[in-house]
All heavy atoms as TSV, in Angstrom:
chain	resi	resn	atom	element	x	y	z
A	1	MET	N	N	-41.256	198.265	119.767
A	1	MET	CA	C	-40.723	198.851	118.622
A	1	MET	C	C	-41.522	198.408	117.371
A	1	MET	O	O	-41.817	197.207	117.282
A	1	MET	CB	C	-39.257	198.442	118.499
A	1	MET	CG	C	-38.611	198.959	117.223
A	1	MET	SD	S	-36.812	198.685	117.119
A	1	MET	CE	C	-36.529	197.247	118.090
A	2	SER	N	N	-41.855	199.319	116.569
A	2	SER	CA	C	-42.508	198.960	115.348
A	2	SER	C	C	-42.040	199.819	114.182
A	2	SER	O	O	-41.762	200.993	114.348
A	2	SER	CB	C	-44.052	199.111	115.474
A	2	SER	OG	O	-44.378	200.443	115.612
A	3	GLY	N	N	-41.890	199.178	113.006
A	3	GLY	CA	C	-41.496	199.959	111.850
A	3	GLY	C	C	-42.461	199.689	110.745
A	3	GLY	O	O	-43.169	198.704	110.719
A	4	GLY	N	N	-42.559	200.574	109.798
A	4	GLY	CA	C	-43.380	200.438	108.684
A	4	GLY	C	C	-42.880	201.110	107.450
A	4	GLY	O	O	-42.022	202.008	107.528
A	5	LEU	N	N	-43.373	200.705	106.287
A	5	LEU	CA	C	-42.877	201.240	105.045
A	5	LEU	C	C	-44.059	202.018	104.388
A	5	LEU	O	O	-45.130	201.479	104.171
A	5	LEU	CB	C	-42.462	200.103	104.119
A	5	LEU	CG	C	-41.789	200.489	102.791
A	5	LEU	CD1	C	-40.513	201.284	103.105
A	5	LEU	CD2	C	-41.456	199.241	102.060
A	6	LEU	N	N	-43.882	203.297	104.131
A	6	LEU	CA	C	-44.858	204.165	103.577
A	6	LEU	C	C	-44.343	204.733	102.257
A	6	LEU	O	O	-43.796	205.845	102.238
A	6	LEU	CB	C	-45.211	205.350	104.477
A	6	LEU	CG	C	-45.819	204.878	105.856
A	6	LEU	CD1	C	-45.956	206.129	106.755
A	6	LEU	CD2	C	-47.157	204.237	105.653
A	7	GLY	N	N	-44.467	204.023	101.128
A	7	GLY	CA	C	-43.932	204.522	99.902
A	7	GLY	C	C	-42.427	204.639	99.934
A	7	GLY	O	O	-41.784	203.716	99.847
A	8	LYS	N	N	-41.929	205.921	99.975
A	8	LYS	CA	C	-40.470	206.106	99.934
A	8	LYS	C	C	-39.898	206.497	101.306
A	8	LYS	O	O	-38.942	207.233	101.350
A	8	LYS	CB	C	-40.170	207.108	98.857
A	8	LYS	CG	C	-40.497	206.669	97.521
A	8	LYS	CD	C	-40.061	207.656	96.447
A	8	LYS	CE	C	-40.349	207.051	95.032
A	8	LYS	NZ	N	-39.856	207.956	94.060
A	9	GLU	N	N	-40.551	206.134	102.341
A	9	GLU	CA	C	-40.000	206.402	103.631
A	9	GLU	C	C	-40.330	205.332	104.576
A	9	GLU	O	O	-41.212	204.492	104.390
A	9	GLU	CB	C	-40.529	207.727	104.221
A	9	GLU	CG	C	-42.060	207.801	104.360
A	9	GLU	CD	C	-42.614	209.159	104.740
A	9	GLU	OE1	O	-41.960	210.159	104.472
A	9	GLU	OE2	O	-43.676	209.145	105.411
A	10	ILE	N	N	-39.557	205.285	105.695
A	10	ILE	CA	C	-39.732	204.294	106.764
A	10	ILE	C	C	-40.146	205.041	108.031
A	10	ILE	O	O	-39.552	206.011	108.303
A	10	ILE	CB	C	-38.398	203.499	107.053
A	10	ILE	CG1	C	-37.931	202.796	105.782
A	10	ILE	CG2	C	-38.575	202.560	108.198
A	10	ILE	CD1	C	-36.519	202.223	105.951
A	11	LYS	N	N	-41.184	204.534	108.638
A	11	LYS	CA	C	-41.584	205.115	109.905
A	11	LYS	C	C	-41.176	204.182	111.067
A	11	LYS	O	O	-41.110	202.999	110.888
A	11	LYS	CB	C	-43.056	205.419	109.984
A	11	LYS	CG	C	-43.951	204.228	110.039
A	11	LYS	CD	C	-45.363	204.555	110.263
A	11	LYS	CE	C	-46.175	203.334	110.379
A	11	LYS	NZ	N	-46.761	203.085	111.656
A	12	GLU	N	N	-40.810	204.793	112.189
A	12	GLU	CA	C	-40.370	204.014	113.344
A	12	GLU	C	C	-40.883	204.722	114.564
A	12	GLU	O	O	-40.901	205.920	114.661
A	12	GLU	CB	C	-38.844	203.918	113.352
A	12	GLU	CG	C	-38.241	203.222	114.508
A	12	GLU	CD	C	-38.612	201.738	114.574
A	12	GLU	OE1	O	-38.722	201.086	113.547
A	12	GLU	OE2	O	-38.809	201.257	115.692
A	13	GLU	N	N	-41.380	203.902	115.503
A	13	GLU	CA	C	-41.749	204.478	116.814
A	13	GLU	C	C	-41.231	203.573	117.923
A	13	GLU	O	O	-41.130	202.319	117.723
A	13	GLU	CB	C	-43.268	204.596	116.918
A	13	GLU	CG	C	-44.044	203.352	116.541
A	13	GLU	CD	C	-45.554	203.666	116.503
A	13	GLU	OE1	O	-45.954	204.367	115.549
A	13	GLU	OE2	O	-46.226	203.214	117.399
A	14	ASN	N	N	-40.741	204.160	119.005
A	14	ASN	CA	C	-40.278	203.409	120.082
A	14	ASN	C	C	-40.299	204.248	121.360
A	14	ASN	O	O	-40.693	205.406	121.355
A	14	ASN	CB	C	-38.822	203.027	119.841
A	14	ASN	CG	C	-37.799	203.990	119.597
A	14	ASN	OD1	O	-37.879	205.032	120.297
A	14	ASN	ND2	N	-36.936	203.853	118.673
A	15	PHE	N	N	-39.886	203.629	122.422
A	15	PHE	CA	C	-39.956	204.248	123.807
A	15	PHE	C	C	-38.527	204.800	124.183
A	15	PHE	O	O	-37.557	204.356	123.647
A	15	PHE	CB	C	-40.484	203.285	124.825
A	15	PHE	CG	C	-41.928	202.878	124.480
A	15	PHE	CD1	C	-42.166	201.672	123.844
A	15	PHE	CD2	C	-43.022	203.668	124.863
A	15	PHE	CE1	C	-43.427	201.283	123.565
A	15	PHE	CE2	C	-44.280	203.291	124.540
A	15	PHE	CZ	C	-44.509	202.097	123.895
A	16	SER	N	N	-38.512	205.614	125.224
A	16	SER	CA	C	-37.253	206.176	125.619
A	16	SER	C	C	-36.252	205.159	126.087
A	16	SER	O	O	-35.004	205.411	126.010
A	16	SER	CB	C	-37.487	207.238	126.761
A	16	SER	OG	O	-38.294	206.611	127.773
A	17	PHE	N	N	-36.622	204.036	126.520
A	17	PHE	CA	C	-35.705	202.976	126.898
A	17	PHE	C	C	-35.184	202.116	125.827
A	17	PHE	O	O	-34.335	201.229	125.981
A	17	PHE	CB	C	-36.337	202.045	128.006
A	17	PHE	CG	C	-37.559	201.269	127.552
A	17	PHE	CD1	C	-37.414	200.011	126.920
A	17	PHE	CD2	C	-38.805	201.754	127.717
A	17	PHE	CE1	C	-38.441	199.322	126.458
A	17	PHE	CE2	C	-39.914	201.044	127.285
A	17	PHE	CZ	C	-39.756	199.817	126.644
A	18	GLN	N	N	-35.556	202.419	124.551
A	18	GLN	CA	C	-35.194	201.642	123.409
A	18	GLN	C	C	-34.181	202.372	122.513
A	18	GLN	O	O	-34.257	202.291	121.328
A	18	GLN	CB	C	-36.430	201.291	122.565
A	18	GLN	CG	C	-37.359	200.370	123.243
A	18	GLN	CD	C	-38.630	200.023	122.450
A	18	GLN	OE1	O	-39.346	200.946	122.123
A	18	GLN	NE2	N	-38.874	198.828	122.236
A	19	ALA	N	N	-33.183	203.008	123.173
A	19	ALA	CA	C	-32.091	203.640	122.450
A	19	ALA	C	C	-32.490	204.645	121.313
A	19	ALA	O	O	-32.138	204.388	120.188
A	19	ALA	CB	C	-31.147	202.574	121.927
A	20	PRO	N	N	-33.174	205.732	121.661
A	20	PRO	CA	C	-33.617	206.706	120.576
A	20	PRO	C	C	-32.429	207.274	119.890
A	20	PRO	O	O	-32.531	207.638	118.697
A	20	PRO	CB	C	-34.366	207.741	121.350
A	20	PRO	CG	C	-34.051	207.554	122.747
A	20	PRO	CD	C	-33.642	206.097	122.938
A	21	ASP	N	N	-31.254	207.448	120.497
A	21	ASP	CA	C	-30.094	208.016	119.774
A	21	ASP	C	C	-29.647	207.123	118.628
A	21	ASP	O	O	-29.037	207.641	117.685
A	21	ASP	CB	C	-28.935	208.225	120.773
A	21	ASP	CG	C	-29.242	209.361	121.712
A	21	ASP	OD1	O	-30.067	210.255	121.387
A	21	ASP	OD2	O	-28.651	209.352	122.859
A	22	PHE	N	N	-29.836	205.855	118.759
A	22	PHE	CA	C	-29.454	204.900	117.701
A	22	PHE	C	C	-30.145	205.288	116.377
A	22	PHE	O	O	-29.525	205.330	115.285
A	22	PHE	CB	C	-29.825	203.445	118.056
A	22	PHE	CG	C	-29.692	202.526	116.914
A	22	PHE	CD1	C	-28.522	201.992	116.493
A	22	PHE	CD2	C	-30.863	202.130	116.220
A	22	PHE	CE1	C	-28.413	201.098	115.413
A	22	PHE	CE2	C	-30.796	201.179	115.253
A	22	PHE	CZ	C	-29.533	200.740	114.768
A	23	TYR	N	N	-31.417	205.587	116.436
A	23	TYR	CA	C	-32.223	205.888	115.253
A	23	TYR	C	C	-31.718	207.209	114.592
A	23	TYR	O	O	-31.669	207.328	113.386
A	23	TYR	CB	C	-33.725	205.932	115.539
A	23	TYR	CG	C	-34.196	204.582	115.917
A	23	TYR	CD1	C	-34.348	204.156	117.224
A	23	TYR	CD2	C	-34.440	203.645	114.920
A	23	TYR	CE1	C	-34.745	202.921	117.588
A	23	TYR	CE2	C	-34.847	202.323	115.239
A	23	TYR	CZ	C	-34.953	201.979	116.590
A	23	TYR	OH	O	-35.370	200.751	116.893
A	24	LYS	N	N	-31.386	208.208	115.415
A	24	LYS	CA	C	-30.827	209.522	114.946
A	24	LYS	C	C	-29.503	209.166	114.214
A	24	LYS	O	O	-29.261	209.742	113.129
A	24	LYS	CB	C	-30.677	210.450	116.067
A	24	LYS	CG	C	-31.977	210.932	116.663
A	24	LYS	CD	C	-31.695	211.872	117.841
A	24	LYS	CE	C	-32.980	212.213	118.519
A	24	LYS	NZ	N	-32.743	213.063	119.690
A	25	LYS	N	N	-28.642	208.385	114.750
A	25	LYS	CA	C	-27.359	208.046	114.154
A	25	LYS	C	C	-27.614	207.355	112.811
A	25	LYS	O	O	-26.756	207.366	111.924
A	25	LYS	CB	C	-26.550	207.196	115.094
A	25	LYS	CG	C	-26.010	207.925	116.267
A	25	LYS	CD	C	-25.161	207.002	117.139
A	25	LYS	CE	C	-24.739	207.720	118.405
A	25	LYS	NZ	N	-24.066	206.844	119.348
A	26	MET	N	N	-28.689	206.597	112.716
A	26	MET	CA	C	-28.970	205.823	111.442
A	26	MET	C	C	-29.712	206.660	110.407
A	26	MET	O	O	-30.143	206.129	109.433
A	26	MET	CB	C	-29.763	204.585	111.791
A	26	MET	CG	C	-29.053	203.587	112.730
A	26	MET	SD	S	-27.431	203.104	112.161
A	26	MET	CE	C	-27.826	202.203	110.718
A	27	GLY	N	N	-29.891	207.979	110.650
A	27	GLY	CA	C	-30.458	208.817	109.669
A	27	GLY	C	C	-31.996	209.086	109.844
A	27	GLY	O	O	-32.599	209.669	108.927
A	28	TYR	N	N	-32.555	208.631	110.878
A	28	TYR	CA	C	-33.994	208.823	111.049
A	28	TYR	C	C	-34.199	210.282	111.654
A	28	TYR	O	O	-33.439	210.753	112.438
A	28	TYR	CB	C	-34.575	207.891	112.071
A	28	TYR	CG	C	-34.751	206.489	111.563
A	28	TYR	CD1	C	-33.698	205.573	111.506
A	28	TYR	CD2	C	-36.024	206.025	111.126
A	28	TYR	CE1	C	-33.903	204.324	111.015
A	28	TYR	CE2	C	-36.194	204.793	110.681
A	28	TYR	CZ	C	-35.157	203.910	110.609
A	28	TYR	OH	O	-35.323	202.679	110.097
A	29	LYS	N	N	-35.287	210.983	111.174
A	29	LYS	CA	C	-35.626	212.270	111.701
A	29	LYS	C	C	-36.735	212.171	112.713
A	29	LYS	O	O	-37.723	211.552	112.434
A	29	LYS	CB	C	-36.121	213.157	110.507
A	29	LYS	CG	C	-36.507	214.518	110.895
A	29	LYS	CD	C	-37.036	215.284	109.698
A	29	LYS	CE	C	-37.547	216.652	110.140
A	29	LYS	NZ	N	-38.235	217.346	109.079
A	30	GLU	N	N	-36.483	212.734	113.878
A	30	GLU	CA	C	-37.464	212.684	114.934
A	30	GLU	C	C	-38.557	213.652	114.528
A	30	GLU	O	O	-38.372	214.890	114.310
A	30	GLU	CB	C	-36.828	213.151	116.262
A	30	GLU	CG	C	-37.721	213.059	117.428
A	30	GLU	CD	C	-37.021	213.515	118.651
A	30	GLU	OE1	O	-36.066	212.801	119.184
A	30	GLU	OE2	O	-37.321	214.594	119.174
A	31	VAL	N	N	-39.796	213.190	114.434
A	31	VAL	CA	C	-40.971	214.041	114.039
A	31	VAL	C	C	-41.918	214.356	115.169
A	31	VAL	O	O	-42.640	215.351	115.031
A	31	VAL	CB	C	-41.696	213.421	112.831
A	31	VAL	CG1	C	-40.834	213.388	111.592
A	31	VAL	CG2	C	-42.230	212.010	113.175
A	32	PHE	N	N	-41.850	213.630	116.241
A	32	PHE	CA	C	-42.748	213.861	117.337
A	32	PHE	C	C	-42.259	213.115	118.578
A	32	PHE	O	O	-41.830	211.996	118.454
A	32	PHE	CB	C	-44.187	213.430	117.001
A	32	PHE	CG	C	-45.223	213.695	118.076
A	32	PHE	CD1	C	-45.631	214.954	118.361
A	32	PHE	CD2	C	-45.721	212.570	118.815
A	32	PHE	CE1	C	-46.567	215.219	119.356
A	32	PHE	CE2	C	-46.691	212.844	119.790
A	32	PHE	CZ	C	-47.055	214.111	120.083
A	33	VAL	N	N	-42.467	213.675	119.745
A	33	VAL	CA	C	-42.163	212.957	121.016
A	33	VAL	C	C	-43.385	213.134	121.882
A	33	VAL	O	O	-43.839	214.341	122.152
A	33	VAL	CB	C	-40.939	213.579	121.769
A	33	VAL	CG1	C	-40.703	212.908	123.051
A	33	VAL	CG2	C	-39.703	213.503	120.870
A	34	ARG	N	N	-43.887	212.045	122.365
A	34	ARG	CA	C	-45.075	212.110	123.277
A	34	ARG	C	C	-44.505	211.987	124.684
A	34	ARG	O	O	-43.935	210.944	125.076
A	34	ARG	CB	C	-46.040	210.943	122.986
A	34	ARG	CG	C	-47.228	210.988	123.834
A	34	ARG	CD	C	-48.236	210.007	123.290
A	34	ARG	NE	N	-49.405	210.089	124.194
A	34	ARG	CZ	C	-50.416	209.211	124.088
A	34	ARG	NH1	N	-50.407	208.285	123.191
A	34	ARG	NH2	N	-51.420	209.302	124.920
A	35	GLU	N	N	-44.603	213.049	125.420
A	35	GLU	CA	C	-44.057	213.127	126.827
A	35	GLU	C	C	-44.956	212.371	127.766
A	35	GLU	O	O	-46.170	212.178	127.562
A	35	GLU	CB	C	-43.944	214.601	127.279
A	35	GLU	CG	C	-43.147	215.470	126.389
A	35	GLU	CD	C	-41.622	215.267	126.521
A	35	GLU	OE1	O	-41.224	214.772	127.597
A	35	GLU	OE2	O	-40.877	215.608	125.597
A	36	ASP	N	N	-44.354	211.930	128.866
A	36	ASP	CA	C	-45.139	211.282	129.962
A	36	ASP	C	C	-45.931	210.063	129.490
A	36	ASP	O	O	-47.084	209.916	129.859
A	36	ASP	CB	C	-45.949	212.256	130.758
A	36	ASP	CG	C	-45.202	213.414	131.277
A	36	ASP	OD1	O	-44.066	213.176	131.720
A	36	ASP	OD2	O	-45.680	214.526	131.212
A	37	TYR	N	N	-45.284	209.283	128.719
A	37	TYR	CA	C	-46.002	208.082	128.109
A	37	TYR	C	C	-45.268	206.840	128.560
A	37	TYR	O	O	-44.133	206.685	128.267
A	37	TYR	CB	C	-46.038	208.178	126.607
A	37	TYR	CG	C	-46.899	207.110	126.021
A	37	TYR	CD1	C	-48.234	207.251	125.899
A	37	TYR	CD2	C	-46.348	205.947	125.587
A	37	TYR	CE1	C	-48.994	206.222	125.353
A	37	TYR	CE2	C	-47.103	204.875	125.020
A	37	TYR	CZ	C	-48.431	205.054	124.901
A	37	TYR	OH	O	-49.177	204.053	124.382
A	38	PRO	N	N	-45.871	205.867	129.113
A	38	PRO	CA	C	-47.309	205.894	129.575
A	38	PRO	C	C	-47.460	206.750	130.859
A	38	PRO	O	O	-48.531	207.374	131.030
A	38	PRO	CB	C	-47.659	204.512	129.833
A	38	PRO	CG	C	-46.406	203.780	130.136
A	38	PRO	CD	C	-45.353	204.563	129.375
A	39	VAL	N	N	-46.430	206.864	131.696
A	39	VAL	CA	C	-46.538	207.692	132.933
A	39	VAL	C	C	-45.327	208.673	132.951
A	39	VAL	O	O	-45.486	209.846	132.959
A	39	VAL	CB	C	-46.609	206.878	134.174
A	39	VAL	CG1	C	-46.701	207.826	135.377
A	39	VAL	CG2	C	-47.875	205.994	134.126
A	40	THR	N	N	-44.092	208.080	132.966
A	40	THR	CA	C	-42.921	208.897	133.170
A	40	THR	C	C	-41.967	208.750	131.991
A	40	THR	O	O	-40.976	209.511	131.922
A	40	THR	CB	C	-42.161	208.558	134.392
A	40	THR	OG1	O	-41.737	207.153	134.315
A	40	THR	CG2	C	-42.985	208.727	135.640
A	41	GLY	N	N	-42.253	207.957	131.006
A	41	GLY	CA	C	-41.361	207.793	129.820
A	41	GLY	C	C	-41.777	208.667	128.721
A	41	GLY	O	O	-42.513	209.588	128.831
A	42	LYS	N	N	-41.171	208.379	127.571
A	42	LYS	CA	C	-41.442	209.120	126.337
A	42	LYS	C	C	-41.614	208.116	125.148
A	42	LYS	O	O	-41.016	207.012	125.183
A	42	LYS	CB	C	-40.314	210.027	125.970
A	42	LYS	CG	C	-40.074	211.197	126.982
A	42	LYS	CD	C	-38.899	212.067	126.544
A	42	LYS	CE	C	-38.689	213.111	127.579
A	42	LYS	NZ	N	-37.581	213.966	127.246
A	43	ARG	N	N	-42.446	208.503	124.178
A	43	ARG	CA	C	-42.606	207.687	122.970
A	43	ARG	C	C	-42.088	208.590	121.848
A	43	ARG	O	O	-42.572	209.690	121.622
A	43	ARG	CB	C	-44.038	207.296	122.797
A	43	ARG	CG	C	-44.197	206.280	121.657
A	43	ARG	CD	C	-45.543	205.631	121.696
A	43	ARG	NE	N	-45.603	204.592	120.735
A	43	ARG	CZ	C	-46.556	203.687	120.667
A	43	ARG	NH1	N	-47.608	203.796	121.465
A	43	ARG	NH2	N	-46.522	202.776	119.734
A	44	TYR	N	N	-41.199	208.016	121.035
A	44	TYR	CA	C	-40.619	208.730	119.925
A	44	TYR	C	C	-41.176	208.264	118.578
A	44	TYR	O	O	-41.353	207.004	118.410
A	44	TYR	CB	C	-39.050	208.565	119.918
A	44	TYR	CG	C	-38.409	209.208	121.055
A	44	TYR	CD1	C	-38.235	208.499	122.249
A	44	TYR	CD2	C	-37.872	210.494	120.979
A	44	TYR	CE1	C	-37.544	209.104	123.334
A	44	TYR	CE2	C	-37.265	211.092	122.105
A	44	TYR	CZ	C	-37.035	210.363	123.308
A	44	TYR	OH	O	-36.456	210.977	124.302
A	45	TYR	N	N	-41.289	209.193	117.652
A	45	TYR	CA	C	-41.756	208.878	116.317
A	45	TYR	C	C	-40.742	209.395	115.317
A	45	TYR	O	O	-40.311	210.533	115.430
A	45	TYR	CB	C	-43.107	209.452	116.002
A	45	TYR	CG	C	-44.214	208.987	116.946
A	45	TYR	CD1	C	-44.416	209.516	118.192
A	45	TYR	CD2	C	-44.986	207.949	116.530
A	45	TYR	CE1	C	-45.410	209.009	119.086
A	45	TYR	CE2	C	-46.046	207.421	117.338
A	45	TYR	CZ	C	-46.228	207.969	118.621
A	45	TYR	OH	O	-47.179	207.486	119.469
A	46	TYR	N	N	-40.303	208.542	114.437
A	46	TYR	CA	C	-39.231	208.882	113.475
A	46	TYR	C	C	-39.652	208.598	112.032
A	46	TYR	O	O	-40.559	207.760	111.775
A	46	TYR	CB	C	-37.968	208.032	113.754
A	46	TYR	CG	C	-37.360	208.212	115.098
A	46	TYR	CD1	C	-37.671	207.338	116.080
A	46	TYR	CD2	C	-36.488	209.324	115.341
A	46	TYR	CE1	C	-37.066	207.497	117.339
A	46	TYR	CE2	C	-35.922	209.427	116.595
A	46	TYR	CZ	C	-36.264	208.533	117.612
A	46	TYR	OH	O	-35.682	208.686	118.844
A	47	VAL	N	N	-39.013	209.279	111.127
A	47	VAL	CA	C	-39.186	209.035	109.676
A	47	VAL	C	C	-37.808	209.025	109.052
A	47	VAL	O	O	-36.974	209.815	109.382
A	47	VAL	CB	C	-40.090	210.064	109.031
A	47	VAL	CG1	C	-40.120	209.888	107.503
A	47	VAL	CG2	C	-41.472	210.045	109.587
A	48	LYS	N	N	-37.625	208.088	108.079
A	48	LYS	CA	C	-36.386	208.087	107.312
A	48	LYS	C	C	-36.713	207.977	105.852
A	48	LYS	O	O	-37.504	207.028	105.466
A	48	LYS	CB	C	-35.479	206.901	107.704
A	48	LYS	CG	C	-34.188	206.873	106.978
A	48	LYS	CD	C	-33.284	205.737	107.435
A	48	LYS	CE	C	-32.013	205.740	106.694
A	48	LYS	NZ	N	-31.086	204.662	107.207
A	49	GLU	N	N	-36.285	208.930	105.041
A	49	GLU	CA	C	-36.523	208.898	103.601
A	49	GLU	C	C	-35.625	207.962	102.954
A	49	GLU	O	O	-34.403	207.846	103.258
A	49	GLU	CB	C	-36.334	210.302	103.030
A	49	GLU	CG	C	-37.374	211.330	103.482
A	49	GLU	CD	C	-37.237	212.616	102.778
A	49	GLU	OE1	O	-36.806	212.610	101.593
A	49	GLU	OE2	O	-37.578	213.682	103.393
A	50	LEU	N	N	-36.175	207.179	102.058
A	50	LEU	CA	C	-35.373	206.216	101.260
A	50	LEU	C	C	-34.952	206.902	99.967
A	50	LEU	O	O	-35.663	207.690	99.361
A	50	LEU	CB	C	-36.169	204.977	100.901
A	50	LEU	CG	C	-36.656	204.170	102.103
A	50	LEU	CD1	C	-37.589	203.046	101.628
A	50	LEU	CD2	C	-35.504	203.668	102.935
A	51	ARG	N	N	-33.748	206.575	99.497
A	51	ARG	CA	C	-33.222	207.220	98.273
A	51	ARG	C	C	-33.098	206.234	97.195
A	51	ARG	O	O	-32.881	205.130	97.332
A	51	ARG	CB	C	-31.849	207.868	98.579
A	51	ARG	CG	C	-32.073	208.997	99.562
A	51	ARG	CD	C	-30.725	209.591	99.843
A	51	ARG	NE	N	-30.867	210.367	101.070
A	51	ARG	CZ	C	-29.894	211.197	101.529
A	51	ARG	NH1	N	-28.831	211.276	100.913
A	51	ARG	NH2	N	-30.092	211.856	102.577
């Protein structure tokens, strides 16, 4: 799991075994899913705007 701060938004990326539904519940928007990564899993990319 890694997070970063880009101006007025937070980016987050994680794998399918790292509770992706948690990030959606916390207000993150899923922006991309890399399928079959590294072989059978998925890698999710999220963004959350700061207010």
